[in-house]
C-alpha positions as CSV (number, residue, x, y, z in Angstrom):
1,M,107.4,76.1,96.0
2,L,105.4,77.0,99.3
3,R,103.6,79.9,97.4
4,S,102.6,78.0,94.7
5,L,101.1,75.3,97.0
6,I,99.0,77.7,98.7
7,L,97.9,79.5,95.5
8,L,96.7,75.9,94.3
9,I,94.7,75.2,97.5
10,L,93.2,78.5,97.1
11,V,91.9,78.0,93.6
12,F,91.1,74.5,93.8
13,H,89.0,75.3,96.9
14,A,87.4,78.2,95.2
15,I,86.5,76.1,92.3
16,I,84.7,73.4,94.6
17,H,82.4,76.0,95.9
18,L,81.6,76.8,92.4
19,L,79.4,73.5,92.6
20,G,77.2,74.6,95.9
21,F,76.4,77.7,93.2
22,V,75.7,75.3,90.3
23,K,73.3,72.7,92.7
24,Y,71.2,75.8,94.4
25,W,70.9,77.6,91.6
26,G,69.7,74.7,89.6
27,L,72.1,75.2,86.8
28,A,73.1,71.0,86.9
29,P,72.9,68.2,89.4
30,V,75.9,67.8,91.3
31,A,76.4,64.1,92.4
32,Q,79.2,65.3,95.0
33,L,76.4,67.4,97.1
34,S,73.7,65.6,98.4
35,G,71.8,68.5,99.4
36,Q,72.0,67.4,103.4
37,T,72.1,70.1,105.6
38,I,72.4,70.9,109.4
39,F,68.7,72.2,108.9
40,A,66.6,72.4,105.8
41,V,66.9,75.1,103.7
42,P,63.8,76.2,102.0
43,E,63.5,76.2,98.3
44,S,62.3,79.7,98.5
45,F,65.9,80.1,99.8
46,H,67.9,78.0,97.1
47,R,68.6,81.3,95.3
48,P,70.6,83.0,98.3
49,Y,72.0,80.0,99.2
50,A,73.5,79.4,95.8
51,L,75.1,82.9,95.8
52,A,76.6,82.7,99.1
53,W,78.2,79.6,97.2
54,L,79.6,81.9,94.5
55,A,80.7,84.8,96.9
56,A,83.1,82.3,98.6
57,T,84.2,81.3,95.1
58,L,84.8,84.6,94.0
59,L,86.4,85.7,97.3
60,L,88.7,82.7,97.5
61,L,89.8,83.6,93.9
62,A,90.1,87.1,94.4
63,G,92.5,86.1,97.1
64,G,94.6,84.1,95.1
65,V,95.0,86.6,92.2
66,G,96.0,89.1,95.1
67,M,98.7,86.9,96.1
68,M,99.8,86.2,93.0
69,L,100.5,89.6,92.4
70,R,101.8,90.3,95.8
71,L,98.9,93.0,96.1
72,E,98.5,94.1,100.0
73,W,95.1,93.5,100.3
74,W,95.1,89.7,99.4
75,P,95.0,88.4,103.1
76,L,91.9,90.3,103.7
77,I,89.9,89.3,100.7
78,A,90.9,85.9,101.4
79,G,90.2,85.6,105.1
80,I,86.6,87.0,104.3
81,G,86.6,84.1,101.8
82,V,87.2,81.5,104.5
83,L,84.7,83.3,106.9
84,V,82.0,82.5,103.9
85,S,83.4,79.3,103.2
86,Q,83.6,78.2,106.8
87,L,79.8,79.2,107.6
88,L,78.8,77.5,104.4
89,I,81.0,74.2,104.8
90,I,79.0,74.4,108.3
91,M,76.0,74.3,107.0
92,A,76.3,71.5,105.0
93,W,78.7,69.5,107.3
94,P,77.6,65.9,106.0
95,D,79.0,66.7,102.5
96,A,81.8,69.5,102.9
97,K,83.4,68.8,106.3
98,F,86.8,68.3,104.7
99,G,87.1,71.8,103.2
100,T,87.4,72.5,106.8
101,I,91.2,71.5,106.2
102,A,91.3,74.1,103.3
103,N,90.0,76.7,105.3
104,V,92.5,76.2,108.3
105,V,96.0,76.0,105.9
106,I,94.5,79.3,104.0
107,L,94.2,81.2,107.4
108,L,97.6,80.0,108.7
109,V,99.0,81.7,105.6
110,A,96.7,84.5,105.5
111,L,97.2,85.6,109.1
112,P,100.9,85.6,108.8
113,A,100.4,87.5,105.8
114,A,98.3,90.4,107.2
115,A,100.5,90.8,110.4
116,E,103.1,91.5,107.8
117,V,101.2,94.1,105.7
118,R,100.0,95.6,109.4
119,F,104.0,96.0,110.5
120,N,105.0,97.4,106.8
121,R,102.3,99.9,107.3
122,S,103.3,101.3,110.4
123,A,107.0,101.2,109.0
124,R,105.9,103.7,106.1
125,S,104.0,105.4,108.3
126,D,107.4,106.3,110.4
127,M,109.2,106.8,107.2
128,D,106.5,109.2,106.1
129,A,106.4,111.0,109.2
130,M,110.2,111.5,108.8
131,L,109.8,113.0,105.5
132,G,107.2,115.3,105.8
133,A,108.9,116.5,109.1
134,A,111.7,117.4,107.5
135,P,112.4,120.9,106.7
136,P,113.4,122.4,103.0
137,L,117.2,123.3,102.9
138,P,118.5,126.4,101.4
139,S,118.6,126.3,97.9
140,T,121.6,127.8,97.8
141,V,124.4,125.7,96.1
142,I,127.4,124.1,97.3
143,T,130.5,125.8,96.0
144,R,134.3,125.3,97.1
145,E,134.1,128.1,99.6
146,S,131.6,126.2,101.2
147,I,133.8,122.7,101.7
148,G,136.8,124.8,102.4
149,G,137.0,124.7,105.6
150,L,136.9,120.8,105.8
151,P,140.4,118.2,105.7
152,E,141.5,117.9,102.5
153,S,140.3,114.3,102.3
154,V,136.8,115.1,102.8
155,Q,137.1,118.2,100.2
156,R,138.4,115.7,97.7
157,W,135.3,113.2,98.5
158,L,132.9,115.8,98.1
159,T,134.2,116.9,94.7
160,S,134.8,113.4,93.6
161,A,130.6,113.1,95.0
162,G,129.7,115.4,92.4
163,V,128.5,118.1,95.4
164,L,129.8,121.6,93.8
165,G,127.1,123.2,92.0
166,R,124.3,121.4,93.5
167,P,122.3,122.5,96.5
168,P,122.3,120.8,99.7
169,I,120.0,117.4,100.3
170,S,117.2,117.7,102.5
171,T,115.8,113.7,102.6
172,V,116.6,110.3,100.8
173,R,114.7,107.7,99.9
174,L,116.3,104.4,99.1
175,T,116.1,100.4,98.6
176,Q,118.6,97.7,99.1
177,R,119.0,94.2,98.7
178,G,121.5,92.1,100.7
179,E,122.2,89.1,102.7
180,M,122.7,88.6,106.4
181,R,124.1,86.0,108.7
182,Q,123.6,85.4,112.6
183,R,127.1,84.0,113.1
184,P,130.6,83.7,111.1
185,D,130.0,80.0,109.7
186,G,126.1,80.5,109.5
187,D,124.3,80.7,106.4
188,W,123.3,83.8,104.4
189,V,119.9,85.0,104.3
190,P,118.7,87.3,102.0
191,A,117.2,90.5,102.7
192,T,115.5,93.3,101.1
193,A,115.3,96.3,102.6
194,E,114.0,100.3,102.2
195,Q,115.2,103.3,104.1
196,V,114.5,106.9,104.5
197,F,116.9,109.7,105.8
198,S,116.8,113.3,107.0
199,V,119.6,115.6,107.1
200,S,118.1,117.9,109.1
201,P,117.3,117.0,111.7
202,P,119.4,113.9,111.2
203,G,117.2,110.8,111.1
204,F,116.6,107.7,109.5
205,V,114.1,104.7,109.3
206,W,115.1,101.2,107.9
207,R,112.7,98.7,107.1
208,T,113.8,94.9,106.0
209,T,112.1,91.5,105.1
210,M,114.0,88.3,105.6
211,D,113.2,84.9,104.9
212,M,114.9,83.0,107.2
213,M,113.5,79.8,105.7
214,P,110.3,78.7,103.9
215,L,108.1,79.3,106.6
216,V,109.8,81.6,108.3
217,T,109.5,85.5,107.4
218,V,111.4,88.0,109.7
219,L,110.5,91.7,109.9
220,G,112.6,94.6,110.8
221,E,112.7,98.2,111.9
222,D,115.7,100.5,112.7
223,R,114.6,104.0,113.7
224,Y,117.0,106.8,114.9
225,S,115.6,110.3,115.4
226,A,116.6,113.4,118.1
227,G,119.7,111.1,119.6
228,L,116.9,108.4,120.0
229,G,117.2,104.9,118.4
230,R,114.9,101.8,118.6
231,M,115.1,98.2,116.9
232,Q,112.2,96.2,116.4
233,I,112.5,92.9,114.9
234,S,109.6,90.1,114.9
235,A,108.3,86.9,113.0
236,Y,105.8,87.3,110.6
237,G,105.0,91.0,112.5
238,L,103.2,88.5,115.2
239,F,105.9,87.2,117.2
240,T,108.4,89.9,118.5
241,I,112.2,88.4,118.8
242,V,113.8,92.0,119.4
243,D,112.5,95.1,121.0
244,A,115.7,97.1,121.8
245,S,116.2,100.9,123.0
246,G,117.9,102.8,125.5
247,E,121.7,104.2,125.8
248,H,123.4,101.2,123.5
249,M,120.9,101.5,121.3
250,D,120.9,105.4,120.7
251,Q,124.6,105.4,120.6
252,G,124.7,102.3,117.6
253,T,122.2,103.8,115.8
254,M,123.6,107.6,115.5
255,L,127.0,105.8,114.7
256,R,125.0,104.0,111.6
257,Y,123.6,107.3,110.6
258,L,127.2,108.8,110.7
259,A,128.4,106.0,108.6
260,E,125.7,106.0,105.8
261,I,126.1,110.0,104.7
262,C,128.3,108.3,102.2
263,W,125.0,108.0,100.4
264,F,124.1,111.4,100.6
265,P,127.4,113.4,101.0
266,T,125.9,116.9,101.2
267,A,125.3,116.1,104.7
268,A,129.0,116.2,105.2
269,L,128.3,120.0,105.3
270,S,125.7,119.7,108.1
271,P,126.3,121.8,111.4
272,H,125.4,118.5,113.2
273,I,128.4,116.8,112.0
274,A,132.4,118.3,112.8
275,W,135.5,116.9,111.1
276,S,139.0,116.7,111.9
277,P,141.7,115.4,109.7
278,V,144.0,112.4,110.6
279,D,146.2,111.7,107.4
280,P,145.7,112.2,103.5
281,L,143.5,109.6,103.1
282,S,141.0,109.3,106.3
283,A,139.2,111.8,108.6
284,M,137.5,112.1,112.2
285,A,133.8,112.7,111.7
286,T,131.7,113.7,115.2
287,L,127.9,113.5,115.2
288,T,126.1,115.5,117.4
289,D,122.6,115.3,118.5
290,G,120.3,115.3,121.1
291,G,123.0,116.0,123.8
292,R,124.9,113.0,122.6
293,S,128.1,112.8,120.2
294,V,129.7,109.6,118.6
295,S,132.6,109.6,116.4
296,G,133.7,107.6,113.6
297,L,136.7,107.4,110.8
298,F,136.2,108.0,107.1
299,R,138.7,106.5,104.8
300,F,139.1,107.7,100.8
301,S,140.7,106.4,98.1
302,P,143.6,108.8,96.1
303,D,140.7,109.3,93.5
304,G,138.5,110.9,96.6
305,D,135.9,107.9,97.0
306,V,135.0,106.8,100.0
307,I,136.0,103.4,100.9
308,G,135.6,102.4,104.9
309,F,134.3,103.4,107.8
310,E,134.7,102.4,111.3
311,G,134.0,103.1,115.1
312,D,133.3,101.7,118.6
313,R,129.8,100.5,118.3
314,Y,127.9,98.5,121.1
315,M,127.0,95.1,120.6
316,D,124.4,92.7,121.8
317,R,125.7,89.7,123.5
318,P,124.0,87.3,125.9
319,E,126.2,88.5,128.8
320,G,125.4,91.9,128.1
321,A,126.5,94.7,125.3
322,T,130.2,95.4,124.9
323,L,132.0,98.4,122.6
324,E,133.5,96.5,119.8
325,R,135.1,98.3,116.8
326,W,132.4,98.1,113.9
327,V,133.6,98.3,110.3
328,I,132.2,99.2,107.0
329,T,133.8,98.5,103.8
330,M,132.5,100.5,100.7
331,E,132.8,99.2,97.5
332,D,131.6,99.7,93.4
333,P,131.2,103.5,93.3
334,K,128.7,104.8,91.1
335,D,126.5,107.8,89.7
336,L,123.7,107.1,91.3
337,G,120.6,109.8,91.7
338,G,123.3,112.6,90.4
339,F,126.2,111.7,93.0
340,R,129.2,109.0,93.0
341,I,128.2,106.8,96.2
342,P,129.3,103.4,96.9
343,A,126.9,100.9,95.6
344,K,127.7,98.0,97.6
345,S,129.3,97.6,101.2
346,S,129.9,95.3,104.0
347,V,129.7,95.4,107.8
348,T,131.8,93.7,110.2
349,W,132.3,93.2,113.9
350,K,136.0,93.4,114.7
351,L,136.0,90.8,117.9
352,K,138.9,89.2,120.2
353,E,137.4,85.8,118.8
354,G,138.0,86.8,115.0
355,D,136.0,89.4,112.4
356,N,132.6,88.8,111.9
357,T,130.9,89.9,108.5
358,W,127.2,89.9,109.3
359,F,125.9,92.1,106.4
360,R,126.3,92.8,102.6
361,L,124.1,94.8,100.8
362,E,123.9,96.9,97.6
363,L,121.9,99.8,96.7
364,E,119.2,99.3,94.1
365,S,117.7,102.9,93.7
366,I,118.0,106.4,95.3
367,E,115.8,109.4,95.7
368,Y,116.7,112.8,96.8
369,R,114.5,116.0,97.6
């Protein structure tokens, strides 16, 4: 609704500028424009002056089209259009002063949109850098002998997932849609996300967009590389909400990476990951990277599907981070990208005050290299 309103303002504002072109090009009289300006416009300058009004029209219309099509460049074009428009409005202030209101409204939307573009480009640059730095893994295919030293539950999972006869995965790119909430009784907020992984060395970059309310867009980036983690969250890409790093973030992002190998199962054979059996339907995995180690428990169904992961992870609280049980439930196994992997997951903190399921997601696409 808000988007439609801003689009309507852009188009209507652009059309009004067309009146200035019609008048000063001499195409027709325009009663709405008296011709009063803050200083006189020589008749010899009427044609260039008219073209400036036409330029504002075209720039604002182009910005509207770009906004409608959700193209990244629309805030820049609309912003230039607003600049040209406001210069003309100041020139023709007696007639056009109320157009300033429309320009302010457009800028209030275009500036956060431009900041969002900048934030997303930075995240994509981080993603491209991670993918570009990942060396290709050996092209030799995975055999039964390759997985023979793993716990039986892990062997059953990898066989069910379809890794046999396939080369190891080097990098992953995927998209998600889901929903988050800040507290157990809070409203679910829709979110979309894109994520890339590197298997050797281990790492990921995750970028998300959440519309917290009609006028508030929250952008987030979670990164892990070389044993180090960082999380950044901002409103519109303009106002920082969270910029967290340090030992607790390192541990949390490492544990997250370990849990998410369920989407690229050949990573279970990485030299960075060690396995130990627990029981016929579970196994403990330990990820070592950058001089640090984290461990988590994988659970499997009797058929070999991965159905869950849990480990102790630091949770940020107002009084300081505390180590809490972090549980992922994995559901809806599907053949995606050539492997059988869980398409849906939910993330829960197991707390003294009760369970807090705060994130639910579904894979939309996945690509392997």
